[in-house]
N, C-alpha and C positions, 0 to 999 in steps of 0.2 A: 786800284779803286775798290771800294767796298762792294759795289754792285758786281764786280767780277767774281767775288767770293760767293755771291748769292745766285750766280748763274742767271742774272737778269730777271729773277722772280720778284714780283711786287710785294712790298711790305705794307701790311694794313695798319699795324700798331707797333710803335717803338716804345719800349718800357725801360726805364733805368732808374738807378739811385746813386747819386754821387756821394763821396765820403762826407760824413757828417761831423767828424771829430773837431774840425776847426770852427764849427758853428754851435756845437752842443753846449747848453748852459751847464751841463755837468762837468765840462772840461774847464778846470780853473785856469788853464794856460791858453785858452782859446784866443786867437787874434785874427783880424780880418785878412792878413797877408800870408796866412798858412798856405803853403803851396798846394795842399790838397783841396783847398776851397775853389781852385781854378780848373779842376778836372771836369767841371761841367762843360767846358769848351770842347772836350772830346765827344760829349753827347750832342753838342751842336753840330759837330762835324758829321756824325752819323745821320742826324736829321737832314742836313743839307744834301748828302749823297744819296740817301735812301728815299727821301721825300714821301714818308708814310702818310696815310690818311689821318692818323692821330698819333699824338705822343703823350706819354705819361712819365713824369719825373717826380721823385719824392725826396724830402729831406726833413730835418727837424725844425721846430718853430724858432730856434735860435737864429736861423738864417735871416729872419725878418729884422733882427736888431743888429746885424753885422754888415756894416757898409751898405752898398747899393746892389747887393747880389740879386735880390728878388727882381728888381726892375731890370737889371742887366740880363738876367736869364730870360725873363719874359720878352724883352726886346730882341735878344739874340736868337731865341728860338723862333720868334715870329718871322725874322728875316731869313734864317737858315732853312726853316721848313716851309716857308711861304704859307704860313697859317696864322690863325688867331689863337693866342696863348693867354690863359688866365691862371691865377693861383688862388688857393683858399686853404685855410687851416681846417682840418677835419678832426673831430673828437672820436677816438676809437670806440668808447662805450656806446655811442649812437648806433653802431653797426654790430653790436653783440659781443664786443671784446671786453672781458672783465678787468680792464686795466685803464686807468685815467691817463691815457697816452694821446697826445696831439701830434699830428703830422701835417707838414706843409706839402700840398700836392699841386703840381703844375699840370694842366691839361691843355693841349693844343689840338686844333682840328682844322682841316682844309675845306670843310663844307661852307655853304653860304651863311649858315647861322653860327653864332658863337656857342660854345659849350655852356650849358646852364648847370651849375653845381647843384641846383635843387633837384636835378634828375637822379642824384645819388640818394637812393631810398634808405632812410633810417629804419632800423628794425627794433630799436629799444630806446627807452627814455620817455620824457614827458609828452612828446608829440605822438607817441605810439601807444598801442595797447599792452606793451610789455615793459616791465621795469628793467633797469640796468642789471646786467649780470654781476654777481659778486664773487668774492673768493670762495665762498661756500658753493655756489653754483659750479665753479670751476674745479674745485679740488676735493670736495667732501666724499666722493665715491672712491678715491684712490686709497690703497692700503696704508695704514699708519706705519711709521718707521721710527726706529731709534737712530742715533748717530751711527754711521757706517752700515746701517741696515739696508737690505735690498728686497724687493718683491718682484717676482716675474709673472704674476698672475693676479687678476682682480679677485677681491674677496667679498665684494658686495655689488649689488645692482646699481645701475644709474638711476637717479631719482629726479633729475632736472632735464629740461629740454637741452640745455647746453652740454651736459654730460653725455646725453644720448648722441648728440651731433659729434662730439669728440670720439666716441667709441664706435661710430657707425660702420666703418670699413675695416674694423679689426676682425680678422677671419676666425679667431678663437679667443680664449680667455687670456692669451699670452700678453704680457705687459712688458714694455721695454723702457730703458732710460730712467727707471725708478729706483735709483740708488742714492742714499743719503750721503752727504759729505761726512768725512771722518774728523770729528771735532775733538780737541783736547778737553779735559775735564772742566777747565775754567770757562771755556766758551759755552759748554753745555749749561753750566750754572748761570752764566750771564743771560742766556736765552730764557731759561726757566724763570728767572727773576724779573723778566721784562713783560709788562702787561701787553696783551694784544693791541695793536694799533699804535704802540709807542716806540721811540728810537731805542735801539740796543746799545748804541755807542754815544757817549757824551759829545764827541767832536764831529760825529757823522749823523746828522739828524735824518738824512734820507734813508739810512739803513734801519728799517723798522721791523718789528715783528708784526706780521699781517694779522688782521682780525677777520673773522668769518664773514661779517655782514658789511664789508667795505669793498670798493674796487681797489685792486692793487695799484700803488703808484707806478709811474713809468719805470719799466724794467730796463736796466742798462747792462752793457756787456761786462763792465768791471775790468776791462783790459786783460792782462795775464796774471793779475795779482790773485793770491789764494783767498782773499776775503769774499764772503758771500754778501749779497745785498739784503735779502729778506729772510726772516725767520718764519717757520711754520706757525700757524695759529695755535696749535695744541702740542705738537711734538717739539721737543727741545733740540732743534736742529735747523740748518738751512734747507732751502728747497732742493728737490731733485731736479734733474733736467726735464723729466716728464712734467713736473709741476710748473716749471718755467714755460714749457711748451703750451700747457693748458692756459696759462695766463696770457700768452700771445695768441691763442686760438689755433695753434697747430694741432691737428688731429692726432690721436694715439697711433695711427698707422704710419706716422712720420717718425723715422728713426734718425737720431743725431749721433754722428760718429765723433771720436776724438777725446772722450773722457769728460769729466765734470768741468774742469776749468775752460777748455775749449768749447764745451757745450754752452757755458755761460756767455762766452763771446758771441757765438752764433745766434743764440736766442735773443740776446740783448740788442744785437744789430739788425734784427729782422723786422720786416713789415708784417703786422698782424694779418694773417690770411683773410679773416672776415672783413677787415677794412679794405684790403686789396680787391676782394670779390665784389663788394658794393660799388667801387669805382669802376671796375672792369665791366660790370653789367650795365652801368650807365653809359659808358663809352660805346658798348656794343649797340645799345638802343639808339644812340645818336647816329651811329654809322648806318644802322638799318633804315632809319627814317630819311637819311640823306641819299640813299640809293635810288 
């Protein structure tokens, strides 16, 4: 039993993310019977055994258009955890993330009241006092690089609130994961000839050169292929892992291991921390008011 492993300690919140590859709209081979799509049943098993006060499950918006998974997960979790479960699509820029990324979030609670998604406080956008963060807000303070170049220290001060948040817990001027991909000459020329905000490849419209005053499109992992998804707004190269972390809202104190290709996989598959923080704070507030 799972409870034996936890030595009978109570679990307040159970958080998980089931594989998204079978649901992702970026997966041209996606289909509803992909065996990975049914791993949510393992999460149901944990919810049934642990009976937490609240659960949080995350996936991509493509789940909404794939079979009856959303309804089945809501019903399955409601029964397994003996709780009220709802889901809603959340837009990451509303919570400070400089990336037009949407995520489907399931929240279940055991209290008397249903969880109200309006508890999740937006920090940016039309309904707030702060505009959406842009690529400029996210990346403009990082050192400029050429192809295969690397910087291990900042060379300018942070100028935006977002940049200061990203650099807050860095103990010194040390900068990690800021190494550019090593491109052949024809790729460098292709990026140089692509206007910011436009596709770099004729057949792959989602692979664009970023522009300073836009939100990044949804960042994906790219699997294990050597291609890069986004070009830098000014430098003739793809993004560094540090720049990908910034677009996801991972702070500069967070170090990604495994090299550039695996770094793309890890950053593309991740949940933006600022989005996760907003949901977590709302769940904590709910649990505090239910005590």
